[in-house]
C-alpha positions in Angstrom: 1.4 27.3 -6.2 2.1 25.0 -3.2 1.4 21.3 -3.7 -0.6 19.8 -0.9 -2.3 16.4 -0.5 -5.9 17.1 0.7 -7.0 16.1 4.2 -10.1 14.0 4.8 -11.5 13.8 8.4 -13.2 10.5 9.1 -14.6 11.6 12.4 -18.1 12.4 10.9 -18.1 9.0 9.2 -17.9 7.0 12.4 -20.7 8.6 14.2 -22.4 11.0 11.8 -25.8 10.8 10.1 -26.3 10.1 6.4 -25.6 13.7 5.4 -22.3 13.7 7.3 -21.2 10.5 5.6 -22.0 11.9 2.2 -19.9 14.9 3.1 -16.9 12.7 4.0 -17.4 10.7 0.8 -17.5 13.9 -1.3 -14.3 15.1 0.2 -12.6 11.8 -0.6 -14.0 11.8 -4.1 -12.4 15.1 -4.8 -9.0 13.9 -3.4 -9.2 10.6 -5.2 -10.0 12.2 -8.6 -7.2 14.8 -8.5 -4.5 13.2 -6.5 -5.2 9.5 -5.8 -3.9 10.3 -2.4 -5.4 11.8 0.8 -4.3 12.5 4.3 -6.7 10.8 6.7 -7.3 12.2 10.2 -10.0 11.0 12.6 -8.9 7.4 11.8 -9.1 6.5 15.5 -6.1 4.2 15.6 -4.8 4.6 19.2 -1.5 6.4 19.5 -0.2 3.6 21.6 -0.9 1.0 18.9 1.1 3.0 16.5 3.9 3.6 18.9 4.2 -0.1 19.8 4.3 -0.9 16.0 7.1 1.6 15.5 9.2 0.5 18.5 8.9 -3.2 17.6 9.8 -2.6 13.9 12.8 -0.5 15.0 14.0 -3.4 17.2 13.7 -5.9 14.4 15.6 -3.8 11.9 18.4 -3.2 14.5 19.1 -6.9 14.5 22.3 -8.1 12.8 21.7 -8.9 9.1 22.2 -12.7 9.5 19.4 -12.8 12.1 17.1 -10.8 9.8 17.9 -13.0 6.8 16.8 -16.1 8.8 13.3 -14.7 8.5 13.3 -14.7 4.7 10.6 -16.8 2.9 11.9 -19.9 1.0 9.8 -19.0 -2.1 9.7 -15.6 -3.8 5.9 -16.0 -4.4 5.4 -15.8 -0.6 4.9 -12.2 0.5 6.0 -12.8 4.1 9.0 -12.3 6.2 12.2 -10.3 5.6 13.2 -8.6 2.3 16.8 -7.3 2.4 17.9 -4.1 0.8 18.7 -4.4 -2.9 16.5 -7.5 -3.5 13.6 -5.7 -5.2 13.1 -3.0 -7.7 9.5 -1.7 -7.6 9.7 0.0 -11.0 9.6 -3.4 -12.7 6.0 -3.6 -11.6 5.2 -1.0 -14.3 7.6 -2.5 -16.8 10.6 -0.1 -16.2 14.1 -1.5 -15.6 16.1 0.2 -12.8 18.8 -0.7 -10.2 17.6 -2.5 -7.1 15.8 -0.4 -4.5 17.5 0.8 -1.2 15.0 -0.4 1.4 14.5 -3.4 3.7 11.1 -4.6 4.8 9.4 -7.1 7.0 6.1 -8.4 5.6 3.1 -10.0 7.3 -0.4 -11.0 6.3 -3.4 -12.3 8.2 -2.0 -14.0 11.3 -4.9 -16.4 11.8 -7.0 -17.9 9.0 -9.4 -20.8 8.9 -7.4 -23.5 7.2 -10.5 -25.6 6.8 -12.2 -23.0 4.7 -11.6 -23.9 1.0 -11.3 -20.2 0.2 -8.2 -19.8 2.4 -6.9 -23.3 1.9 -6.6 -22.8 -1.9 -4.1 -20.0 -1.3 -2.5 -21.1 2.0 0.8 -21.8 0.1 1.0 -18.3 -1.4 -1.5 -15.4 -0.8 -2.5 -16.6 2.6 0.8 -18.2 3.6 1.6 -18.4 7.3 3.6 -15.4 8.7 7.3 -15.9 9.4 8.0 -14.7 13.0 11.6 -14.4 14.3 12.2 -15.4 17.9 13.4 -11.9 18.7 12.2 -9.2 19.3 9.4 -10.9 21.3 7.2 -7.8 21.0 7.2 -7.9 17.2 4.3 -10.2 16.7 1.8 -8.7 19.1 2.7 -5.1 18.0 2.4 -5.7 14.3 -0.7 -7.9 14.6 -2.3 -5.2 16.8 -1.6 -2.4 14.3 -2.6 -4.7 11.3 -6.1 -5.1 12.8 -6.6 -1.4 13.2 -5.3 -0.6 9.7 -7.6 -3.3 8.3 -10.6 -1.6 10.1 -9.8 1.7 8.4 -9.3 0.2 5.0 -12.6 -1.7 5.1 -14.4 1.5 6.2 -12.8 3.3 3.3 -14.4 0.9 0.8 -17.8 2.0 2.2 -16.7 5.6 1.8 -15.8 4.7 -1.8 -19.3 3.2 -2.4 -21.1 6.4 -1.2 -18.8 8.6 -3.2 -19.5 6.6 -6.4 -23.3 6.6 -5.9 -23.5 2.9 -4.9 -25.0 1.2 -1.9 -22.8 1.7 1.1 -21.6 -1.9 1.3 -21.4 -2.5 -2.4 -17.7 -3.4 -2.3 -17.9 -5.7 0.7 -18.4 -9.0 -1.3 -15.2 -8.2 -3.1 -13.0 -7.3 -0.1 -14.3 -8.8 3.1 -11.7 -11.7 2.8 -9.1 -9.6 1.1 -5.5 -10.7 0.6 -3.7 -8.2 2.8 0.0 -7.5 3.2 1.5 -5.1 5.7 5.1 -4.0 5.1 7.1 -2.2 7.8 9.9 -0.6 5.8 13.3 0.8 6.8 15.2 3.2 4.6 18.5 3.7 6.1 21.7 5.2 4.7 24.5 4.3 7.2 27.8 6.0 7.7 30.3 5.1 5.0 27.8 3.6 2.5 28.4 4.3 -1.2 26.3 6.8 -3.1 23.3 5.4 -5.0 23.8 4.3 -8.5 22.5 6.5 -11.3 18.7 6.4 -11.3 18.7 4.3 -8.1 15.9 5.1 -5.7 15.1 4.1 -2.1 11.9 2.8 -3.7 11.4 3.0 -7.5 8.4 4.6 -9.1 5.3 2.4 -9.1 1.5 2.4 -8.6 0.1 0.3 -5.8 -1.5 -2.9 -7.0 -4.7 -3.5 -5.2 -7.7 -1.6 -3.7 -6.4 0.9 -1.1 -3.2 1.4 0.9 -3.1 2.8 4.4 0.3 4.3 5.1 1.9 5.4 8.4 5.1 7.3 7.7 7.5 9.3 9.9 8.1 13.0 9.0 11.4 12.4 7.2 11.2 13.6 3.5 11.6 11.2 0.6 8.1 10.2 -0.5 7.2 11.8 -3.8 4.0 11.5 -6.0 3.6 12.4 -9.6 1.2 15.3 -10.0 -1.1 16.1 -12.9 1.4 18.7 -13.9 3.9 15.9 -14.7 6.2 16.9 -11.9 7.3 15.0 -8.8 6.1 16.5 -5.5 7.3 15.7 -2.0 4.7 14.5 0.6 5.2 14.5 4.3 2.2 13.5 6.4 0.9 16.0 9.0 1.3 15.0 12.7 -1.2 12.2 13.5 -2.4 11.7 9.9 -2.2 8.6 7.8 -1.7 8.7 4.0 -4.1 6.8 1.9 -3.7 6.0 -1.8 -5.6 4.0 -4.3 -4.3 1.0 -6.3 -4.7 -0.3 -9.8 -7.9 -2.3 -9.1 -9.7 0.8 -7.8 -8.6 2.7 -10.9 -10.1 -0.1 -13.0 -13.3 -0.2 -10.9 -13.8 3.6 -11.4 -12.7 3.6 -15.1 -9.9 6.1 -14.1 -12.3 8.5 -12.4 -10.0 8.0 -9.5 -6.2 7.8 -10.0 -3.8 5.1 -9.0 -0.9 7.5 -8.7 2.7 6.9 -9.4 4.9 7.4 -6.4 8.5 6.8 -5.3 10.9 7.3 -2.4 14.0 9.2 -3.4 17.5 9.0 -1.7 18.2 11.8 0.8 19.6 15.0 -0.7 21.8 15.7 2.4 25.1 14.1 3.4 25.6 11.6 6.2 23.4 9.0 7.8 19.6 9.4 7.1 16.8 7.1 8.1 13.1 7.0 7.1 10.5 4.6 8.3 7.0 3.7 7.1 4.4 0.9 7.4 2.2 0.2 4.5 -1.0 -1.8 4.8 -2.1 -3.1 1.4 -5.8 -4.0 1.1 -5.9 -5.9 -2.2 -9.4 -7.6 -2.5 -10.5 -11.2 -2.4 -8.1 -13.3 -4.4 -10.9 -14.7 -6.6 -12.7 -11.3 -7.0 -13.5 -10.3 -10.6 -12.7 -6.6 -11.0 -14.5 -4.7 -13.7 -15.8 -1.2 -14.1 -18.6 -0.3 -11.7 -21.9 0.6 -13.2 -21.8 4.3 -12.1 -18.5 4.9 -13.8 -19.4 3.9 -17.4 -22.0 5.0 -20.0 -22.2 5.1 -23.7 -19.7 8.0 -23.9 -17.3 6.4 -21.4 -16.9 2.7 -22.1 -14.7 0.6 -19.8 -11.0 1.3 -20.5 -9.8 -2.0 -19.0 -10.5 -5.7 -19.4 -11.7 -7.4 -16.3 -9.0 -9.0 -14.1 -9.0 -11.4 -11.2 -7.5 -9.7 -8.1 -5.2 -12.5 -7.1 -3.8 -13.0 -10.6 -3.1 -9.3 -10.9 -1.5 -9.1 -7.5 0.9 -12.0 -8.2 1.9 -10.6 -11.6 2.7 -7.3 -10.1 4.6 -8.8 -7.1 6.9 -11.0 -9.2 8.3 -8.4 -11.5 10.1 -6.5 -8.8 11.3 -9.7 -7.1 12.7 -11.3 -10.3 13.8 -8.0 -11.8 11.8 -8.6 -14.9 9.1 -6.4 -16.4 5.6 -7.1 -15.3 2.9 -7.4 -18.0 0.0 -7.0 -15.5 -2.6 -4.3 -15.7 -0.9 -0.9 -15.9 -3.1 2.1 -15.1 -0.3 4.7 -15.3 1.2 4.0 -18.8 -0.1 7.4 -20.1 1.6 9.3 -17.3 5.2 8.0 -17.6 
């Protein structure tokens, strides 16, 4: 049987009536329950916004290494700026030791926050730290900020889709996510000519679940992304032309009492010889840093008590982030322990 991530069309959501919205929500519910992943079409992110993001990201990653390293954060707790290849190992986020991952990334968050607002000021040193912008390429900032805004629009709308799918009021999740900590990572996986083979068990990005609420992923058609299916096997996923991939994070798995899956995924080294490049941009929508996450009322009853203890979104996010960066096992909420 061919493995295929379901496609959800958001077009009826944007302009449809209540019945159309329920239909979109039902389609997403089915995908979330079986896969934890969906392909999203009808997202209405303009092609030019995506193209500008890709071109600007390519220009940054083409810089000499020393110029990219100048955009590194001074503190590992700051999820901004450049992360060089071999400095993280994502599998530590689920407690598994592995060689460092073979990717480089450039990370941004909200580019403008109200520093006089106590909510943002309390995390201005960390979860809402200022972005680190290199002087060159000059198009990097406008291109990434433009795409960030569009990806955020899609992610926020998806939380309303979640609510309808779960039998809640449409904006039930808004108080938990409207001031979400958000990180966007534009990622470059590149094996250059003459580079050594990967170490045993070394991945381009190690197996992990995403940490927060929902991830909106643009990816080029180069193979490499794999997700762990319910059959216990790894399956390759390449998005259809024009589609975005959406997957759920640990906090949504907790909210839904595992009705929806936070699915293990990884990026594997190329299985062909010679130079190979893969590019992606992941937008992580992780909830308000002070949001208390616990099972929603429609996902629990006497026969299905909550499986997880409540967590604060920001504390969970930091615990997950620091494992891969310090190459130590994270002890944060793990929603995939039974699937490894």
